[in-house]
N, C-alpha and C positions, 0 to 999 in steps of 0.2 A: 717855480715862486711867482708871483702873480703878477702881474700890473701896480698895486698898489705897494706892495712889497718895496718893488723895484723904484717908487714912485718915494717915499719914506727916507732909504738907502743914500738915494739926491742928498733927500732935505740935509740924511741926520750921517755925519762923514764918521759919526764915534757909533754908529747905531751896528756899520760895517764889521771892524772893528770887536767890537761886544759880538755880531754869532761868529767871526771870525773861532772870539775866545769858546759861548760856545760847544760851535763843532766841535773843536779841539776837547773837548771834556768829556765831550757822551764821544770821541774817537775813541779815548782814555778805561770810560767807563765801559764802553766795547770789551776794549783790549785785556781789561781786566776781567767781565764777565767770562771772555772764551778761556781765558786761561782759569777759570774757578770749572769748569765749566770739563777740560783739561783736563784735572786733578780732581775729581767726581769718580771720572768715568775713570783713572784710575784706580783710582782706591774701592771704584769699583769689579774693578779684577781680581785683587786679592784677596773680596771679599767671598763672587763667586766662587776663586779655587779651597780657600777657605769649608764652605759651605761644602761644595763638590769630597774637594777629601774628607769631611766628617760624613761622611754620607758613605760614602767610597772603601776608605780604609785610605793612607795611604800608602802610593805605588809601590814606597820596594817591602812591606809587608810582605810577606806569603798569604795565600791562601786559605780558606780550613778545610780543606780538597790538600792545599801544598802538606798544610802539616799534622794529618792523618797520616800522610803519603810516608814523610819521613818519620813521622811516629813506629808506624807499622814496621818502617825498613831496621829502622832502633830495637824492635821487640825482634825479630826477626836473626841479626848482628846477635844479643844477648842470649836467644833459647839455643842459635848455633854456638857458641861459647857456654853454657851451660851440659849440653850434649859432647861437646866434647872436652870439660876439666873430669864428667862422665865417667866416660871414656876411658881418660888415661889414667886419672884413680883405681880400675877396677882394674 
């Protein structure tokens, strides 16, 4: 604050009360801004996680290689069952 501001406050006692009111209003505005920024950061985390899952797939889903390995194992099992049924039939 400058000397001029100090002089004006001494001259007008209501100016100090108005200044305090203005300061509290500005502090509330800053607090609201900080809450909004915090909420936006949380929301961005969800958007980023959604985008990453959209690109890479859900972590619980098997990869293409895992699915192919499972299918190949099942194919081998079915072939062995078929060969076993043929042997028993003869």
